[in-house]
Phi, psi and omega in degrees: 000132181269172185295325179294323177292318178299316178296318180297315179292323176296316178298322178301310181298315182294320179296313180295316179293335177289321179280329189302313181299319179294321179295313179298316180297317181294320178294317183290315187266339186060017180268124179229014183299326184268008180261125178279119184301314182298313181297313183292326177295316179294322178295318178295318178294321177298318178296320178298316180293323175295325176296318177298315178300317179299320178293319183289330183260354182075022179271093188291324174300318178296317180297308183296313181301317186276338169293317177297314181296319178295318179297314180294322176297319180296321178297311180296318179300316179298316179294321178297315178299314179301311181297316186283326189246338182247317184291324187270359180269000000 
């Protein structure tokens, strides 16, 4: 395994572990008051585009990390939408 692969796999683990605590907390508490919709939307879209790039280039660490990040962003985004637009009306 070369250094670029090691860096890629390390980045994959760190990215997923970075999103995981917020996702777990949001699922457990259903609290999204402190989450900025614009920021989280841009982060989710960025992760989605990086996943597309990973698929197009065959960069599997990039693809896997960003599929996980996009999924976690979508979960948080869905709960945020529910809380902001449906629950409070």
